[in-house]
C-alpha positions in Angstrom: -131.1 -39.7 -109.8 -127.4 -39.8 -108.9 -127.8 -42.7 -106.4 -129.2 -45.0 -108.8 -126.3 -44.6 -111.0 -124.0 -45.5 -108.0 -126.3 -48.7 -107.5 -125.8 -49.8 -111.1 -129.4 -49.3 -112.3 -128.1 -47.3 -115.2 -125.6 -49.9 -116.3 -126.1 -51.7 -119.6 -127.4 -55.2 -119.0 -124.0 -56.8 -120.1 -122.2 -54.8 -117.4 -124.4 -55.9 -114.5 -123.2 -58.7 -112.3 -124.7 -62.0 -113.3 -125.1 -65.3 -111.3 -122.2 -67.4 -112.0 -120.6 -70.5 -110.4 -117.2 -68.6 -111.0 -118.2 -65.4 -109.4 -116.1 -64.0 -106.5 -119.4 -63.2 -104.7 -121.0 -66.2 -102.8 -124.4 -64.8 -103.3 -123.9 -64.9 -107.1 -122.4 -68.3 -106.9 -125.7 -69.5 -104.9 -128.1 -67.9 -107.3 -126.2 -69.6 -110.3 -127.5 -72.9 -109.0 -131.1 -72.2 -108.7 -133.8 -73.0 -111.4 -131.6 -75.0 -113.7 -133.7 -77.5 -115.9 -133.5 -79.0 -119.4 -130.3 -78.8 -121.3 -128.7 -76.4 -118.8 -129.2 -79.0 -116.1 -126.3 -81.3 -117.2 -123.9 -78.5 -117.5 -125.2 -77.2 -114.1 -124.6 -80.7 -112.5 -120.9 -80.4 -113.4 -120.7 -76.9 -111.9 -122.7 -78.1 -108.8 -120.3 -80.9 -108.1 -117.4 -78.5 -108.1 -119.4 -76.1 -105.9 -119.7 -78.9 -103.2 -116.0 -77.9 -102.5 -116.6 -74.1 -102.4 -115.0 -72.2 -99.7 -118.4 -70.6 -98.8 -120.6 -72.8 -96.7 -123.8 -71.4 -98.2 -122.6 -72.1 -101.7 -121.8 -75.7 -100.7 -125.2 -76.2 -99.1 -127.0 -74.7 -102.0 -125.2 -76.8 -104.5 -125.9 -79.9 -102.2 -129.6 -79.0 -102.0 -129.9 -78.7 -105.7 -128.1 -82.2 -106.2 -130.4 -83.8 -103.7 -133.4 -82.4 -105.7 -132.0 -84.0 -108.7 -131.7 -87.5 -107.1 -127.9 -87.3 -106.2 -128.1 -87.6 -102.4 -125.2 -90.0 -102.0 -122.8 -87.1 -103.0 -124.8 -84.2 -101.5 -126.2 -85.3 -98.2 -122.8 -85.4 -96.5 -122.4 -81.8 -97.4 -125.7 -80.9 -95.9 -124.9 -82.7 -92.7 -121.5 -81.0 -92.5 -123.4 -77.7 -92.8 -125.1 -78.4 -89.6 -121.8 -78.0 -87.9 -120.9 -74.7 -89.5 -119.7 -71.8 -87.0 -122.4 -69.4 -88.3 -126.0 -69.7 -87.3 -127.2 -68.7 -90.9 -125.3 -71.4 -92.4 -126.6 -74.0 -90.0 -130.1 -72.7 -90.6 -129.5 -72.9 -94.4 -128.4 -76.5 -94.0 -131.3 -77.7 -91.7 -133.9 -75.9 -94.1 -132.4 -77.7 -97.0 -132.7 -80.9 -95.1 -136.4 -80.1 -94.3 -137.1 -79.3 -98.0 -135.6 -82.6 -99.3 -137.8 -84.5 -97.0 -137.4 -88.4 -96.8 -134.1 -88.0 -98.7 -132.8 -86.7 -95.4 -133.6 -89.8 -93.4 -130.1 -91.2 -93.6 -128.9 -88.2 -91.7 -131.6 -88.6 -89.0 -129.1 -89.1 -86.1 -127.0 -86.1 -87.2 -130.2 -83.9 -87.3 -131.3 -85.2 -83.8 -128.1 -84.0 -82.5 -128.9 -80.4 -83.4 -132.2 -80.2 -81.4 -130.4 -78.2 -78.8 -128.6 -75.8 -81.3 -127.8 -72.4 -79.8 -130.0 -70.7 -82.4 -133.7 -70.8 -81.9 -134.5 -70.9 -85.5 -132.3 -73.8 -86.1 -134.0 -75.6 -83.3 -137.4 -74.9 -84.8 -136.5 -76.1 -88.2 -134.8 -79.2 -86.7 -138.0 -80.0 -84.9 -140.0 -79.6 -88.1 -137.5 -82.1 -90.0 -137.8 -84.6 -87.2 -141.5 -84.3 -87.1 -141.6 -84.7 -90.9 -139.5 -87.9 -90.7 -141.6 -89.3 -87.9 -138.9 -89.1 -85.2 -140.1 -88.5 -81.5 
C-alpha cells in the first residue's frame, strides 16, 4: 500500500536508518549501545565513553548503564546520578531504572537516590523505592 512506502517499509535495507552512535536521532544513538558483546564490545566501549557527553540525556544514561554492566561504574555512575536531576520525567525514570537494574553497583549513589523519594513523578518515586528496597535502605 501507498502508506507503507511512506513509512519506509519498501526501502532497500541499505537505505533504512540503522542504529549508530553518530546518528542525529537520539533513539538510534540509544539503540546503538544495546547488545554489544565479543569483538564489537571494545569498539563499543570507545563509542560509549564518547556518548557519556551526548547532548541527549537518554543517550548519556543508556551509555552509562551499558558501561556499568561492563564494570566501569567509576566513569558511568556519576552520569546516572546526574540523570536523576534531569528536567524531564522520562529521563529521570530512565536513570532510576538503570540504577535499579545495576543493583549493588548503585550503592555509592544511595544518598542521591534517596533524595528522589519525593520526585514529582509517581513512576520515578516507585522505582526509587524499589532501588532503595533492593539496596536494603529503609
